[in-house]
C-alpha positions as CSV (number, residue, x, y, z in Angstrom):
1,M,12.9,-2.7,-6.6
2,S,10.4,-0.9,-8.8
3,Y,7.2,0.8,-7.6
4,I,5.0,-1.8,-9.1
5,E,6.9,-4.7,-7.5
6,Q,6.7,-2.9,-4.1
7,N,3.0,-2.5,-4.4
8,L,1.9,-6.0,-5.3
9,S,-0.5,-7.9,-3.0
10,S,0.5,-11.4,-1.8
11,S,-1.1,-13.4,-4.6
12,E,-0.6,-10.8,-7.4
13,T,1.8,-11.3,-10.2
14,V,3.0,-9.0,-13.0
15,L,2.0,-10.4,-16.4
16,Y,3.0,-7.6,-18.6
17,H,5.2,-4.6,-18.1
18,T,5.9,-1.7,-20.5
19,R,7.2,1.8,-20.4
20,L,7.4,5.0,-22.5
21,H,8.5,4.5,-26.0
22,W,12.0,5.7,-27.1
23,I,10.2,8.3,-29.3
24,V,9.8,10.5,-26.3
25,M,13.6,11.0,-26.5
26,V,13.5,12.4,-30.0
27,G,12.5,16.0,-29.2
28,P,15.0,16.4,-26.3
29,C,17.8,14.8,-28.4
30,I,17.1,17.2,-31.3
31,A,17.2,20.2,-28.9
32,A,20.4,18.9,-27.3
33,G,21.9,18.3,-30.7
34,I,21.3,21.9,-31.7
35,L,22.7,23.2,-28.5
36,G,25.7,20.8,-28.8
37,L,26.4,22.0,-32.3
38,G,26.3,25.5,-31.1
39,G,28.7,24.6,-28.3
40,L,31.1,22.9,-30.8
41,A,30.9,26.0,-33.1
42,L,31.9,28.2,-30.2
43,V,34.8,25.8,-29.4
44,V,36.0,26.1,-33.0
45,R,35.6,29.8,-33.0
46,A,37.6,30.1,-29.7
47,I,40.4,28.0,-31.1
48,A,40.4,30.1,-34.3
49,T,40.6,33.4,-32.4
50,M,43.1,32.2,-29.8
51,H,46.1,33.9,-31.5
52,R,44.4,37.2,-32.5
53,R,45.1,40.4,-30.6
54,G,42.1,41.7,-28.7
55,S,40.1,38.6,-28.9
56,N,38.8,36.8,-25.8
57,P,38.6,33.0,-26.5
58,V,37.9,32.3,-22.9
59,V,34.4,33.8,-23.1
60,L,33.7,31.7,-26.2
61,A,35.0,28.6,-24.4
62,E,32.8,29.3,-21.4
63,G,29.8,29.8,-23.6
64,A,30.6,26.5,-25.4
65,V,30.8,24.6,-22.1
66,L,27.5,26.2,-20.9
67,L,25.7,25.0,-24.1
68,L,27.2,21.5,-23.9
69,V,26.2,21.2,-20.2
70,I,22.7,22.3,-21.0
71,A,22.5,19.8,-23.8
72,A,23.6,17.0,-21.5
73,V,21.1,18.0,-18.8
74,I,18.3,18.0,-21.4
75,V,19.1,14.5,-22.4
76,A,19.6,13.3,-18.8
77,V,16.3,14.7,-17.6
78,A,14.4,13.2,-20.6
79,S,16.0,9.8,-20.0
80,W,15.3,9.9,-16.3
81,K,11.6,10.8,-17.0
82,R,11.3,7.9,-19.3
83,S,12.9,5.5,-16.9
84,V,10.7,6.4,-13.9
85,T,7.5,5.7,-15.8
86,E,6.1,2.2,-15.2
87,M,3.1,0.5,-16.6
88,A,2.0,-3.0,-15.8
89,V,-0.9,-5.5,-16.0
90,T,-1.2,-7.9,-13.2
91,N,-3.6,-10.8,-12.7
92,R,-5.7,-8.3,-10.6
93,R,-5.2,-4.7,-11.8
94,V,-3.6,-2.2,-14.2
95,L,-0.9,-0.1,-12.5
96,V,0.7,3.1,-13.9
97,K,3.2,5.2,-12.1
98,V,4.7,8.4,-13.5
99,G,7.4,10.5,-11.8
100,V,9.4,10.4,-8.7
101,T,9.4,13.8,-7.0
102,T,5.8,14.4,-8.0
103,R,4.4,11.0,-8.4
104,R,1.1,10.1,-10.1
105,S,0.0,6.6,-9.8
106,I,-3.2,5.0,-11.0
107,E,-4.3,1.5,-10.0
108,I,-7.5,0.2,-11.5
109,M,-8.9,-3.2,-10.6
110,L,-9.5,-5.3,-13.7
111,S,-13.1,-5.8,-12.7
112,K,-13.6,-2.1,-12.7
113,I,-12.3,-1.4,-16.2
114,E,-15.1,-0.4,-18.5
115,S,-13.0,0.1,-21.6
116,I,-9.5,0.4,-22.8
117,T,-8.8,2.2,-26.1
118,V,-5.6,2.7,-28.2
119,E,-5.0,5.8,-30.1
120,Q,-2.2,5.7,-32.7
121,T,-1.1,8.1,-35.4
122,L,0.6,6.8,-38.6
123,S,4.0,7.3,-37.0
124,G,2.7,5.5,-33.9
125,R,1.7,2.5,-35.9
126,L,5.0,2.5,-37.8
127,F,7.1,2.7,-34.6
128,N,4.7,0.8,-32.3
129,F,3.7,3.5,-29.8
130,G,0.5,5.2,-28.9
131,T,-1.9,6.5,-26.3
132,I,-3.8,4.1,-24.1
133,V,-7.0,5.5,-22.6
134,V,-8.3,3.4,-19.6
135,R,-11.9,4.1,-18.5
136,G,-13.0,2.8,-15.1
137,T,-16.6,2.3,-14.2
138,G,-18.0,5.6,-13.2
139,G,-14.6,7.3,-13.6
140,T,-13.0,9.7,-15.9
141,P,-10.8,8.5,-18.8
142,E,-7.1,8.1,-17.9
143,P,-4.9,8.7,-21.0
144,F,-1.3,7.5,-21.1
145,A,0.6,8.9,-24.0
146,K,3.5,7.5,-26.0
147,I,3.7,4.1,-24.4
148,A,5.5,1.3,-26.1
149,H,3.5,-1.6,-27.6
150,P,0.0,-0.2,-26.8
151,M,-1.9,-2.9,-28.7
152,E,-0.1,-5.6,-26.6
153,F,-0.9,-3.7,-23.4
154,R,-4.6,-3.6,-24.4
155,S,-4.5,-7.3,-25.3
156,Q,-3.0,-8.2,-22.0
157,V,-5.7,-6.2,-20.1
158,Q,-8.5,-7.8,-22.1
159,E,-7.0,-11.3,-21.6
160,Q,-6.9,-10.8,-17.9
161,I,-10.5,-9.4,-17.8
162,D,-11.6,-12.5,-19.8
163,K,-10.1,-14.7,-17.1
164,L,-12.0,-13.0,-14.2
165,P,-14.8,-15.0,-12.7
166,E,-18.2,-14.0,-14.2
167,S,-19.4,-12.7,-10.8
168,Y,-16.7,-9.9,-11.1
169,T,-17.6,-8.8,-14.6
170,R,-21.4,-9.0,-14.4
171,A,-23.4,-5.8,-13.9
172,P,-25.2,-5.5,-10.5
173,G,-28.7,-7.0,-10.6
174,N,-28.0,-9.4,-13.5
């Protein structure tokens, strides 16, 4: 069961759920690819020097294994970080949870959201990812980078705010 599902109140339902975009995997995959190619080059070199006198292919093979393991760890950690990030809009609030060992969670009641903005680069628009900045009343802006479908996330938040009773969204004294 996800963090968001565990922390819903009795009459609260998740209306929209998203996560980090796959683009967050590009950098780690490139780094892992470079290390993996280096590891494969060492394997080829070890095989080529196997029959030469005075060569030590075992050292090359150990280096290759080390590079390949590091590449696999880089991809696994990046994938894990992506999978443990949750973002949702419920009928009452916006919830965001990042991390497991060091968790950061933000829960903002819909009635307390002052604004929600989307920042997208050209590549973000092309691949449908961006940064959402949620501003609560009297609070500091909370940016969440590289989330998938940021415009849809904002639309869902705005739609839920529009459904709130007017007494929740009216400024005090009005």
